[in-house]
DSSP file (Angstrom, degrees, kcal/mol; ACC not computed):
  #  RESIDUE AA STRUCTURE BP1 BP2  ACC     N-H-->O    O-->H-N    N-H-->O    O-->H-N    TCO  KAPPA ALPHA  PHI   PSI    X-CA   Y-CA   Z-CA
    1    1 A M    >         0   0    0      0, 0.0     3,-1.9     0, 0.0    67,-0.0   0.000 360.0 360.0 360.0  19.1  -12.1   72.5   90.0
    2    2 A D  T 3   +     0   0    0      1,-0.3     3,-0.1     2,-0.1     0, 0.0   0.716 360.0  69.5 -60.2 -19.5   -9.3   73.8   87.8
    3    3 A R  T 3   +     0   0    0      1,-0.2     2,-1.0     3,-0.0    -1,-0.3   0.455  68.8  96.1 -81.7   0.6  -10.7   71.7   85.0
    4    4 A L    <   +     0   0    0     -3,-1.9     3,-0.3    60,-0.1    -1,-0.2  -0.174  58.3 125.0 -86.5  44.9  -13.8   73.9   84.6
    5    5 A L        +     0   0    0     -2,-1.0     4,-0.1     1,-0.2    -2,-0.0  -0.472  51.7  40.1 -92.0 168.9  -12.2   75.9   81.8
    6    6 A H    >   +     0   0    0     -2,-0.2     3,-1.9     1,-0.1    35,-0.4   0.809  61.2 155.2  66.3  31.8  -13.7   76.4   78.4
    7    7 A L  T 3  S+     0   0    0     -3,-0.3    35,-2.7     1,-0.3    36,-0.3   0.693  71.0  56.9 -67.2 -16.1  -17.2   76.9   79.6
    8    8 A D  T 3  S+     0   0    0     33,-0.2    -1,-0.3    32,-0.2     2,-0.2   0.504  96.5  82.6 -89.1  -4.1  -18.1   78.9   76.5
    9    9 A R  S <  S-     0   0    0     -3,-1.9    32,-2.6    31,-0.1     2,-0.2  -0.535  76.0-123.2 -97.0 166.0  -17.0   76.0   74.3
   10   10 A T  B  >  -A   40   0A   0     30,-0.2     4,-2.4    -2,-0.2     3,-0.3  -0.603  22.4-113.1-103.9 164.9  -19.1   73.0   73.2
   11   11 A L  H  > S+     0   0    0     28,-0.6     4,-3.1    26,-0.4    27,-0.2   0.854 118.1  60.5 -64.7 -33.8  -18.4   69.3   73.6
   12   12 A D  H  4 S+     0   0    0     25,-2.4    -1,-0.2     1,-0.2    26,-0.1   0.862 110.7  41.5 -61.1 -33.6  -18.1   69.0   69.9
   13   13 A E  H  4 S+     0   0    0     24,-0.3    -2,-0.2    -3,-0.3    -1,-0.2   0.891 123.5  36.7 -77.1 -41.1  -15.2   71.5   70.1
   14   14 A L  H  < S+     0   0    0     -4,-2.4    -2,-0.2     1,-0.2    -3,-0.2   0.743 120.8  43.1 -86.2 -24.8  -13.6   70.0   73.1
   15   15 A D  S  < S-     0   0    0     -4,-3.1    -1,-0.2    -5,-0.2    -2,-0.1  -0.632  98.2-130.6-125.4  70.8  -14.1   66.3   72.5
   16   16 A P  S    S+     0   0    0      0, 0.0     2,-0.1     0, 0.0    -3,-0.1  -0.200  74.3  64.4 -66.8 161.0  -13.4   65.7   68.8
   17   17 A P  S    S-     0   0    0      0, 0.0     2,-0.1     0, 0.0    -4,-0.1   0.518  80.9-121.5 -82.8 160.7  -14.4   64.5   66.4
   18   18 A H        -     0   0    0     -2,-0.1     2,-0.3     1,-0.1    -6,-0.1  -0.417  32.3-118.3 -59.3 133.7  -17.5   66.6   65.8
   19   19 A W        -     0   0    0     15,-0.1    -1,-0.1    -2,-0.1    -7,-0.0  -0.603  23.2-125.2 -79.9 136.2  -20.5   64.3   65.7
   20   20 A A        -     0   0    0     -2,-0.3     3,-0.1     1,-0.2    -1,-0.1  -0.298  44.3 -77.7 -68.5 162.2  -22.5   64.1   62.5
   21   21 A D        -     0   0    0      1,-0.1    -1,-0.2    14,-0.0     3,-0.1  -0.322  58.3-101.5 -59.5 145.2  -26.2   64.8   62.7
   22   22 A P        -     0   0    0      0, 0.0    -1,-0.1     0, 0.0     9,-0.0  -0.274  45.3 -88.3 -67.4 158.2  -28.2   61.9   64.0
   23   23 A A    >   -     0   0    0      1,-0.1     3,-2.0    -3,-0.1     8,-0.0  -0.224  37.9-109.7 -61.6 155.6  -30.0   59.7   61.5
   24   24 A A  T 3  S+     0   0    0      1,-0.3    -1,-0.1    -3,-0.1    -3,-0.0   0.810 120.1  46.4 -59.0 -31.2  -33.6   60.7   60.6
   25   25 A D  T 3  S+     0   0    0      2,-0.0    -1,-0.3     0, 0.0    -2,-0.1   0.185  84.5 135.6 -98.4  17.3  -34.9   57.7   62.5
   26   26 A A    <   -     0   0    0     -3,-2.0     0, 0.0     1,-0.1     0, 0.0  -0.270  59.7-104.9 -64.5 150.7  -32.8   58.3   65.6
   27   27 A T     >  -     0   0    0      1,-0.1     4,-2.4     4,-0.0     5,-0.2  -0.219  29.3-107.0 -69.3 165.7  -34.4   58.0   69.0
   28   28 A R  H  > S+     0   0    0      1,-0.2     4,-2.7     2,-0.2     5,-0.2   0.884 121.1  55.8 -61.3 -38.4  -35.2   61.1   71.1
   29   29 A L  H  > S+     0   0    0      2,-0.2     4,-2.6     1,-0.2     5,-0.2   0.943 108.8  45.6 -60.0 -48.6  -32.3   60.2   73.4
   30   30 A I  H  > S+     0   0    0      1,-0.2     4,-2.2     2,-0.2    -2,-0.2   0.918 113.8  48.9 -62.7 -43.8  -29.8   60.1   70.5
   31   31 A R  H  X S+     0   0    0     -4,-2.4     4,-2.2     1,-0.2    -1,-0.2   0.913 112.2  49.2 -62.5 -41.5  -31.1   63.3   69.1
   32   32 A T  H  X S+     0   0    0     -4,-2.7     4,-2.7     2,-0.2    -2,-0.2   0.925 109.8  49.9 -65.4 -45.0  -30.9   65.0   72.5
   33   33 A V  H  X S+     0   0    0     -4,-2.6     4,-1.6     1,-0.2    -1,-0.2   0.911 110.9  50.4 -61.4 -41.7  -27.4   63.9   73.2
   34   34 A H  H  < S+     0   0    0     -4,-2.2     4,-0.5    -5,-0.2    -1,-0.2   0.916 111.3  48.8 -60.8 -42.9  -26.3   65.2   69.8
   35   35 A E  H >< S+     0   0    0     -4,-2.2     3,-1.4     1,-0.2     4,-0.2   0.904 107.5  54.9 -63.4 -41.4  -27.9   68.5   70.6
   36   36 A L  H >< S+     0   0    0     -4,-2.7     3,-1.4     1,-0.3   -25,-0.4   0.836  99.1  61.8 -63.2 -32.6  -26.3   68.7   74.0
   37   37 A R  T 3< S+     0   0    0     -4,-1.6   -25,-2.4     1,-0.3   -26,-0.4   0.699 102.0  53.4 -66.2 -17.8  -22.9   68.3   72.4
   38   38 A S  T <  S+     0   0    0     -3,-1.4    -1,-0.3    -4,-0.5    -2,-0.2   0.416  91.4  92.2 -98.5   2.1  -23.5   71.5   70.4
   39   39 A L  S <  S-     0   0    0     -3,-1.4   -28,-0.6    -4,-0.2   -27,-0.1  -0.710  87.4-101.0 -95.2 146.2  -24.3   73.7   73.5
   40   40 A P  B >   -A   10   0A   0      0, 0.0     3,-2.0     0, 0.0     4,-0.4  -0.396  34.6-120.3 -59.0 141.2  -21.8   75.8   75.4
   41   41 A L  G >  S+     0   0    0    -32,-2.6     3,-1.7   -35,-0.4   -33,-0.2   0.853 110.1  62.5 -55.2 -37.6  -20.8   73.9   78.6
   42   42 A R  G 3  S+     0   0    0    -35,-2.7    -1,-0.3     1,-0.3   -34,-0.1   0.709  99.5  56.1 -64.8 -17.6  -22.0   76.7   80.8
   43   43 A T  G <  S+     0   0    0     -3,-2.0     2,-0.3   -36,-0.3    -1,-0.3   0.527  77.9 114.8 -91.7  -5.8  -25.6   76.3   79.5
   44   44 A L    <   -     0   0    0     -3,-1.7    -3,-0.0    -4,-0.4    -8,-0.0  -0.495  55.9-149.4 -70.3 128.2  -25.9   72.6   80.4
   45   45 A R     >  -     0   0    0     -2,-0.3     4,-2.5     1,-0.1     3,-0.2  -0.418  30.8 -97.5 -88.8 167.8  -28.5   72.1   83.1
   46   46 A P  H  > S+     0   0    0      0, 0.0     4,-2.6     0, 0.0     5,-0.2   0.887 125.9  52.2 -53.9 -40.8  -28.5   69.3   85.7
   47   47 A A  H  > S+     0   0    0     31,-0.4     4,-2.1     2,-0.2     5,-0.1   0.889 109.3  50.0 -63.9 -38.0  -30.8   67.2   83.6
   48   48 A D  H  > S+     0   0    0     -3,-0.2     4,-2.6     2,-0.2    -1,-0.2   0.923 111.1  48.6 -64.4 -44.3  -28.4   67.6   80.6
   49   49 A L  H  X S+     0   0    0     -4,-2.5     4,-2.8     1,-0.2     5,-0.2   0.904 109.5  52.5 -63.4 -41.4  -25.5   66.6   82.7
   50   50 A R  H  X S+     0   0    0     -4,-2.6     4,-2.7    -5,-0.2    -1,-0.2   0.925 110.9  47.7 -60.2 -43.8  -27.3   63.6   84.1
   51   51 A M  H  X S+     0   0    0     -4,-2.1     4,-1.8     2,-0.2    -2,-0.2   0.936 113.4  46.5 -63.6 -46.5  -28.1   62.4   80.5
   52   52 A L  H  <>S+     0   0    0     -4,-2.6     5,-2.7     2,-0.2     4,-0.4   0.895 113.9  48.8 -63.9 -40.1  -24.5   62.9   79.3
   53   53 A V  H ><5S+     0   0    0     -4,-2.8     3,-1.4     1,-0.2    -2,-0.2   0.944 111.4  48.2 -65.2 -47.5  -23.1   61.2   82.3
   54   54 A T  H 3<5S+     0   0    0     -4,-2.7    -1,-0.2     1,-0.3    -2,-0.2   0.814 114.0  47.2 -65.8 -27.6  -25.4   58.2   82.0
   55   55 A Q  T 3<5S-     0   0    0     -4,-1.8    -1,-0.3    -5,-0.2    -2,-0.2   0.458 110.4-126.1 -89.6  -1.3  -24.6   57.9   78.3
   56   56 A R  T < 5 +     0   0    0     -3,-1.4     2,-0.6    -4,-0.4     3,-0.3   0.887  50.8 162.6  59.8  43.3  -20.8   58.2   79.1
   57   57 A V      < -     0   0    0     -5,-2.7    -1,-0.2     1,-0.2     5,-0.2  -0.847  65.3 -24.6 -99.1 122.6  -20.4   61.2   76.7
   58   58 A A  S >> S+     0   0    0     -2,-0.6     4,-2.2     1,-0.1     3,-2.0   0.849  73.6 176.0  49.4  46.4  -17.3   63.4   77.1
   59   59 A L  H 3>  +     0   0    0      1,-0.3     4,-2.2    -3,-0.3    -1,-0.1   0.810  69.3  66.1 -55.8 -34.8  -16.8   62.5   80.8
   60   60 A P  H 34 S+     0   0    0      0, 0.0    -1,-0.3     0, 0.0    -2,-0.1   0.779 116.2  29.8 -59.9 -21.3  -13.6   64.4   81.1
   61   61 A Y  H <> S+     0   0    0     -3,-2.0     4,-0.7     2,-0.1    -2,-0.2   0.756 124.8  44.1-102.5 -34.2  -15.6   67.6   80.5
   62   62 A V  H  X S+     0   0    0     -4,-2.2     4,-2.4    -5,-0.2     5,-0.2   0.874 102.7  62.7 -83.1 -39.5  -19.0   66.6   81.9
   63   63 A L  H  X S+     0   0    0     -4,-2.2     4,-2.7     1,-0.2     5,-0.2   0.907 102.0  49.7 -58.7 -46.7  -18.0   64.9   85.2
   64   64 A P  H  > S+     0   0    0      0, 0.0     4,-2.1     0, 0.0    -1,-0.2   0.878 111.0  51.2 -61.4 -34.5  -16.4   68.0   86.8
   65   65 A L  H  X S+     0   0    0     -4,-0.7     4,-1.5     2,-0.2    -2,-0.2   0.923 111.8  46.5 -66.1 -43.2  -19.5   70.1   86.0
   66   66 A A  H  X S+     0   0    0     -4,-2.4     4,-2.2     1,-0.2    -1,-0.2   0.924 112.2  49.9 -64.9 -44.2  -21.8   67.5   87.5
   67   67 A V  H  X S+     0   0    0     -4,-2.7     4,-2.5     1,-0.2     5,-0.2   0.893 104.3  59.2 -63.5 -38.6  -19.6   67.2   90.6
   68   68 A R  H  X S+     0   0    0     -4,-2.1     4,-0.8    -5,-0.2    -1,-0.2   0.913 109.6  43.7 -56.1 -42.8  -19.5   71.0   91.0
   69   69 A L  H >X S+     0   0    0     -4,-1.5     4,-2.5     1,-0.2     3,-0.6   0.904 112.3  52.7 -67.2 -41.3  -23.3   70.9   91.3
   70   70 A L  H 3< S+     0   0    0     -4,-2.2    -2,-0.2     1,-0.2    -1,-0.2   0.807 100.2  60.8 -68.6 -29.7  -23.3   67.9   93.6
   71   71 A L  H 3< S+     0   0    0     -4,-2.5    -1,-0.2     1,-0.2    -2,-0.2   0.836 113.3  38.7 -64.7 -30.4  -20.9   69.5   96.0
   72   72 A E  H << S+     0   0    0     -4,-0.8    -2,-0.2    -3,-0.6    -1,-0.2   0.861 139.7   7.3 -85.1 -40.3  -23.5   72.2   96.6
   73   73 A E    ><  +     0   0    0     -4,-2.5     3,-1.6     1,-0.1    -1,-0.2  -0.674  65.4 179.9-146.8  84.4  -26.6   70.1   96.5
   74   74 A P  T 3  S+     0   0    0      0, 0.0    12,-0.4     0, 0.0    -1,-0.1   0.776  82.5  44.3 -63.7 -29.2  -25.9   66.4   96.5
   75   75 A L  T 3  S+     0   0    0     10,-0.1     8,-0.2     7,-0.1     9,-0.2   0.076  80.8 139.6-105.7  25.8  -29.5   65.2   96.4
   76   76 A S    <   -     0   0    0     -3,-1.6     7,-1.6     6,-0.2     9,-0.7  -0.296  56.3-117.4 -65.1 154.4  -30.8   67.6   93.9
   77   77 A E  B     +B   82   0B   0      5,-0.2     5,-0.2     1,-0.2   -30,-0.1  -0.853  34.6 172.6 -96.5 116.7  -33.3   66.3   91.3
   78   78 A A  S    S-     0   0    0     -2,-0.7   -31,-0.4     3,-0.6    -1,-0.2   0.889  75.1 -29.4 -88.1 -45.8  -32.0   66.6   87.8
   79   79 A S  S    S+     0   0    0      2,-0.3     3,-0.1   -33,-0.1    -2,-0.1   0.598 130.4  13.1-138.7 -46.1  -34.7   64.7   85.9
   80   80 A F  S    S-     0   0    0      1,-0.4     2,-0.3   -33,-0.0    -3,-0.1   0.792 114.4  -9.4-118.2 -39.6  -36.5   62.0   87.7
   81   81 A Y  S >  S-     0   0    0     -5,-0.1     3,-2.0    42,-0.0    -3,-0.6  -0.981  82.3 -68.7-160.3 161.2  -36.0   62.0   91.5
   82   82 A A  B 3  S+B   77   0B   0     -2,-0.3    -5,-0.2     1,-0.3    -6,-0.2  -0.372 120.5  18.9 -57.9 129.2  -33.9   63.5   94.3
   83   83 A G  T 3> S+     0   0    0     -7,-1.6     4,-2.5    -8,-0.2    -1,-0.3   0.480  82.3 126.5  90.4   3.4  -30.4   62.3   93.9
   84   84 A D  H <> S+     0   0    0     -3,-2.0     4,-1.7    -8,-0.3    -7,-0.1   0.874  75.9  47.3 -66.8 -35.3  -30.6   61.1   90.3
   85   85 A L  H  > S+     0   0    0     -9,-0.7     4,-2.4    -4,-0.3    -1,-0.2   0.922 111.8  51.8 -68.4 -42.3  -27.6   63.1   89.2
   86   86 A L  H  > S+     0   0    0    -12,-0.4     4,-2.6   -10,-0.4    -2,-0.2   0.931 110.2  47.9 -58.3 -46.5  -25.6   61.8   92.2
   87   87 A L  H  X S+     0   0    0     -4,-2.5     4,-0.8     1,-0.2    -1,-0.2   0.859 110.4  51.9 -66.8 -33.8  -26.4   58.2   91.4
   88   88 A A  H  < S+     0   0    0     -4,-1.7     3,-0.5    -5,-0.2    -1,-0.2   0.924 112.3  46.8 -64.0 -42.9  -25.5   58.7   87.8
   89   89 A V  H >< S+     0   0    0     -4,-2.4     3,-1.5     1,-0.2    -2,-0.2   0.900 108.3  53.0 -68.4 -42.6  -22.1   60.2   88.8
   90   90 A V  H 3< S+     0   0    0     -4,-2.6    -1,-0.2     1,-0.3    -2,-0.2   0.654 105.1  56.7 -73.2 -12.0  -21.2   57.5   91.4
   91   91 A T  T 3< S+     0   0    0     -4,-0.8    -1,-0.3    -3,-0.5    -2,-0.2   0.343  76.3 121.1 -98.4   7.3  -21.8   54.7   88.8
   92   92 A V  S <  S-     0   0    0     -3,-1.5    48,-0.6     1,-0.1     5,-0.1  -0.496  76.5 -97.4 -66.1 136.8  -19.3   56.1   86.3
   93   93 A P    >>  -     0   0    0      0, 0.0     3,-1.3     0, 0.0     4,-0.8  -0.190  31.5-110.5 -59.4 149.4  -16.6   53.5   85.6
   94   94 A A  H >> S+     0   0    0      1,-0.3     4,-1.2     2,-0.2     3,-1.1   0.822 110.8  63.9 -51.1 -43.3  -13.3   53.8   87.6
   95   95 A P  H 34 S+     0   0    0      0, 0.0     4,-0.5     0, 0.0     3,-0.3   0.841  99.1  55.2 -57.0 -31.7  -11.1   54.9   84.6
   96   96 A A  H <4 S+     0   0    0     -3,-1.3     3,-0.5     1,-0.2    -2,-0.2   0.834 108.4  48.8 -68.4 -30.7  -13.1   58.1   84.2
   97   97 A W  H X< S+     0   0    0     -3,-1.1     3,-2.2    -4,-0.8     7,-0.2   0.687  88.7  84.1 -80.5 -19.2  -12.4   59.0   87.8
   98   98 A A  T 3< S+     0   0    0     -4,-1.2    -1,-0.2     1,-0.3    -2,-0.2   0.808  92.2  47.5 -57.1 -31.2   -8.7   58.3   87.6
   99   99 A V  T 3  S+     0   0    0     -3,-0.5    -1,-0.3    -4,-0.5    -2,-0.1   0.503 114.6  48.3 -87.5  -3.6   -8.0   61.8   86.2
  100  100 A F    <>  +     0   0    0     -3,-2.2     4,-2.3    38,-0.1     3,-0.3  -0.291  59.2 143.2-129.0  48.4  -10.2   63.4   88.9
  101  101 A P  H  > S+     0   0    0      0, 0.0     4,-2.2     0, 0.0     5,-0.2   0.868  76.0  55.0 -60.0 -33.9   -9.0   61.9   92.2
  102  102 A D  H  > S+     0   0    0      1,-0.2     4,-2.0     2,-0.2     5,-0.1   0.896 109.2  46.5 -65.3 -40.0   -9.5   65.2   94.0
  103  103 A L  H  > S+     0   0    0     -3,-0.3     4,-2.6     2,-0.2    -1,-0.2   0.886 110.1  53.8 -68.7 -37.9  -13.1   65.4   92.8
  104  104 A A  H  X S+     0   0    0     -4,-2.3     4,-2.5    -7,-0.2    -2,-0.2   0.916 109.1  48.7 -62.3 -42.4  -13.7   61.9   93.9
  105  105 A V  H  X S+     0   0    0     -4,-2.2     4,-2.1     2,-0.2    -1,-0.2   0.928 112.2  48.1 -63.2 -45.0  -12.4   62.6   97.4
  106  106 A R  H  X S+     0   0    0     -4,-2.0     4,-1.7     1,-0.2    -2,-0.2   0.897 112.7  48.5 -63.6 -39.7  -14.6   65.7   97.7
  107  107 A L  H  X S+     0   0    0     -4,-2.6     4,-2.5     1,-0.2    -1,-0.2   0.888 108.0  54.5 -69.4 -37.3  -17.6   63.8   96.5
  108  108 A R  H  X S+     0   0    0     -4,-2.5     4,-2.7     1,-0.2    -1,-0.2   0.905 106.5  52.4 -59.8 -40.6  -16.9   61.0   98.9
  109  109 A D  H  X S+     0   0    0     -4,-2.1     4,-1.2     1,-0.2    -1,-0.2   0.902 109.6  48.8 -62.3 -40.5  -16.9   63.5  101.8
  110  110 A V  H  < S+     0   0    0     -4,-1.7     4,-0.4     2,-0.2     3,-0.3   0.918 111.6  49.3 -64.7 -43.6  -20.3   64.8  100.6
  111  111 A I  H >< S+     0   0    0     -4,-2.5     3,-1.5     1,-0.2    -2,-0.2   0.908 107.2  54.9 -62.9 -42.0  -21.7   61.3  100.5
  112  112 A A  H 3< S+     0   0    0     -4,-2.7    -1,-0.2     1,-0.3    -2,-0.2   0.799 106.5  52.8 -61.8 -28.1  -20.4   60.5  103.9
  113  113 A A  T 3< S+     0   0    0     -4,-1.2    -1,-0.3    -3,-0.3    -2,-0.2   0.507  81.8 114.7 -87.0  -4.5  -22.2   63.5  105.3
  114  114 A L  S <  S-     0   0    0     -3,-1.5     2,-0.1    -4,-0.4    -3,-0.0  -0.439  75.7-110.1 -67.5 136.6  -25.6   62.5  103.8
  115  115 A P    >>  -     0   0    0      0, 0.0     4,-1.9     0, 0.0     3,-0.6  -0.420  20.9-125.6 -65.2 141.4  -28.2   61.8  106.5
  116  116 A A  H 3> S+     0   0    0      1,-0.3     4,-2.4     2,-0.2     5,-0.1   0.855 110.0  55.9 -57.2 -37.4  -29.1   58.1  106.6
  117  117 A E  H 3> S+     0   0    0      1,-0.2     4,-1.0     2,-0.2    -1,-0.3   0.852 105.3  51.7 -67.7 -32.3  -32.8   58.8  106.2
  118  118 A A  H <4 S+     0   0    0     -3,-0.6     3,-0.4     2,-0.2     4,-0.4   0.909 110.9  47.4 -68.2 -41.4  -32.1   60.7  103.0
  119  119 A V  H >< S+     0   0    0     -4,-1.9     3,-1.5     1,-0.2    -2,-0.2   0.892 107.7  57.0 -65.2 -39.1  -30.1   57.8  101.6
  120  120 A A  H 3< S+     0   0    0     -4,-2.4    -1,-0.2     1,-0.3    -2,-0.2   0.777 100.8  58.6 -63.4 -26.3  -32.9   55.5  102.6
  121  121 A D  T 3< S+     0   0    0     -4,-1.0    -1,-0.3    -3,-0.4    -2,-0.2   0.568  87.9  96.4 -80.1  -9.0  -35.4   57.5  100.5
  122  122 A L  S <  S-     0   0    0     -3,-1.5     5,-0.1    -4,-0.4     3,-0.1  -0.321  90.1 -78.1 -76.0 163.9  -33.4   56.9   97.4
  123  123 A P    >   -     0   0    0      0, 0.0     3,-2.1     0, 0.0     4,-0.4  -0.097  64.8 -72.1 -59.5 161.6  -34.3   54.1   94.9
  124  124 A R  T 3  S+     0   0    0      1,-0.3    -4,-0.0     2,-0.1    -3,-0.0  -0.264 121.8  21.3 -54.9 135.0  -33.4   50.5   95.6
  125  125 A G  T 3> S+     0   0    0     -3,-0.1     4,-2.1     4,-0.0    -1,-0.3   0.241  91.5 107.9  90.4 -12.8  -29.7   49.8   95.2
  126  126 A A  H <> S+     0   0    0     -3,-2.1     4,-2.8     1,-0.2     5,-0.2   0.912  75.0  53.5 -65.6 -42.5  -28.7   53.5   95.7
  127  127 A A  H  > S+     0   0    0     -4,-0.4     4,-2.5     1,-0.2    -1,-0.2   0.894 110.2  48.7 -60.3 -38.5  -27.2   53.0   99.1
  128  128 A E  H  > S+     0   0    0      2,-0.2     4,-2.6     1,-0.2    -1,-0.2   0.902 110.8  49.8 -67.9 -40.8  -25.1   50.2   97.7
  129  129 A D  H  X S+     0   0    0     -4,-2.1     4,-2.2     2,-0.2    -2,-0.2   0.913 112.9  47.2 -63.2 -42.2  -23.9   52.3   94.8
  130  130 A L  H  X S+     0   0    0     -4,-2.8     4,-2.9     2,-0.2    -2,-0.2   0.917 113.3  48.1 -65.1 -43.2  -23.1   55.2   97.2
  131  131 A A  H  X S+     0   0    0     -4,-2.5     4,-1.8    -5,-0.2    -2,-0.2   0.894 110.1  52.3 -65.2 -39.4  -21.2   52.9   99.5
  132  132 A R  H  X S+     0   0    0     -4,-2.6     4,-0.6     2,-0.2    -1,-0.2   0.928 113.7  43.4 -61.9 -45.6  -19.3   51.3   96.6
  133  133 A F  H >< S+     0   0    0     -4,-2.2     3,-1.2     1,-0.2    -2,-0.2   0.941 113.1  51.4 -64.5 -47.5  -18.2   54.7   95.4
  134  134 A A  H 3< S+     0   0    0     -4,-2.9    -1,-0.2     1,-0.3    -2,-0.2   0.777 110.5  50.1 -63.5 -26.6  -17.4   56.0   98.9
  135  135 A G  H 3< S+     0   0    0     -4,-1.8    -1,-0.3    -5,-0.2    -2,-0.2   0.575  92.2  96.9 -88.7  -8.7  -15.2   52.9   99.6
  136  136 A G  S << S-     0   0    0     -3,-1.2     4,-0.1    -4,-0.6    -3,-0.0  -0.406  78.0-123.3 -83.4 157.7  -13.1   53.1   96.4
  137  137 A P  S    S-     0   0    0      0, 0.0    -1,-0.1     0, 0.0     3,-0.1   0.876 102.0 -14.2 -65.2 -38.9   -9.7   54.6   96.0
  138  138 A A  S    S-     0   0    0      1,-0.2     2,-0.3   -34,-0.1   -38,-0.1   0.308 126.7 -13.1-143.9   5.1  -10.8   57.0   93.3
  139  139 A S        -     0   0    0     -7,-0.1    -1,-0.2    -6,-0.1     2,-0.2  -0.982  60.5 -89.9-175.7-176.7  -14.1   55.8   92.1
  140  140 A S              0   0    0    -48,-0.6   -43,-0.2    -2,-0.3   -46,-0.1  -0.518 360.0 360.0-105.0-177.0  -16.9   53.3   91.7
  141  141 A G              0   0    0    -48,-0.2   -50,-0.1    -2,-0.2    -1,-0.1   0.396 360.0 360.0 177.8 360.0  -17.0   50.8   89.0
């Protein structure tokens, strides 16, 4: 977790270039992602992290934050259902995980320890996504 530095900085600072304001007719999702880029990393909530991960925004900064939460509570509910942050994280493309092999290994260990009944309660396809991630050298993809 050495990469959890700069928690007082924003994604706009850490992941240039600074994003311009969204267009007036931008969707709520686009407006929200733009807003999240202007918040200090330490203030991002699980739902914010899930959104940024699913939108593939600044993954070198967001992914370690999400994994840190998942190591403590892998099936927490970020926005929609128990395990939604976990499923967002395990579907991140392999190249993003290449710089975090240690985090991928730790997350695989957490996934391996999940009770089968908890995995069965996840949405359709989740068990396959978890298995795909757990079986990869450094990621899912």
